[in-house]
C-alpha positions in Angstrom: 75.8 163.0 -80.4 76.9 161.4 -83.7 77.4 157.7 -85.0 81.1 157.8 -85.8 83.8 157.2 -83.4 87.9 158.1 -83.4 89.8 155.6 -82.1 93.3 157.0 -81.1 96.6 155.2 -79.7 96.1 152.3 -82.2 98.7 150.0 -82.7 101.0 150.1 -86.1 99.4 146.8 -86.5 95.6 147.4 -86.0 94.2 146.8 -89.5 90.8 147.8 -90.5 89.3 144.3 -90.0 90.8 143.7 -86.4 89.4 147.5 -85.9 85.8 146.3 -87.3 85.9 142.9 -85.1 86.8 144.6 -82.2 83.9 147.1 -81.7 81.3 145.0 -83.5 80.3 143.4 -79.9 78.4 146.6 -79.7 76.1 147.0 -82.5 75.7 146.9 -86.6 79.4 148.8 -87.9 78.8 150.8 -91.2 82.6 151.5 -91.4 85.6 150.8 -89.7 88.8 152.6 -91.1 92.3 152.7 -90.2 93.7 156.1 -91.1 97.0 155.2 -93.3 100.0 157.9 -94.3 99.4 158.8 -97.8 103.2 158.3 -99.0 104.1 155.3 -96.5 101.1 153.4 -96.1 101.5 152.7 -92.6 99.1 153.2 -89.9 99.1 156.7 -88.6 98.2 155.4 -85.0 94.2 156.5 -85.1 90.9 155.4 -86.7 87.6 155.7 -87.3 84.7 153.7 -86.6 80.9 154.3 -87.5 78.0 152.7 -86.4 74.0 152.6 -87.6 73.4 154.2 -84.2 74.0 156.4 -81.9 73.0 154.6 -79.1 74.8 151.8 -80.4 78.5 154.0 -80.9 77.7 155.2 -76.8 78.1 151.9 -75.8 81.3 151.6 -77.2 82.6 154.3 -76.3 82.0 153.4 -72.3 83.3 150.2 -72.8 86.4 150.8 -74.9 87.5 153.8 -73.9 91.0 153.6 -71.7 90.8 149.4 -72.6 93.2 148.0 -74.7 94.2 146.3 -78.2 96.1 145.2 -79.9 98.9 145.8 -76.9 98.1 149.7 -76.4 95.7 151.4 -74.4 92.9 153.1 -76.8 91.6 156.4 -76.6 87.5 156.9 -77.5 86.1 159.3 -78.2 83.0 161.0 -80.7 84.5 161.8 -84.1 83.8 165.5 -84.8 83.4 167.3 -88.5 86.7 168.7 -89.4 85.8 172.5 -91.4 86.5 172.5 -94.8 89.6 174.4 -95.8 88.1 177.4 -97.4 88.9 177.7 -101.4 91.5 180.8 -101.7 90.7 182.6 -105.0 93.1 182.5 -107.6 94.8 185.3 -108.6 
């Protein structure tokens, strides 16, 4: 179990601040971030919320999964670390 949550199905209008505000009632938040497209700067429709404790993250997951945020039903799950691509040998 981790203290970082994945939040999917975000509205295009959801910001880092509104994401933080929506989850703040469940505990101290270390970081709340909506992921944006590198080229356009627009939201990619998902983000991450990192809590100070695993317990707070668990409470937020239970309460917020399948609820509405900014007019959209969001999906909340524990974030998994993406395995970094191994460096390819240079020729």
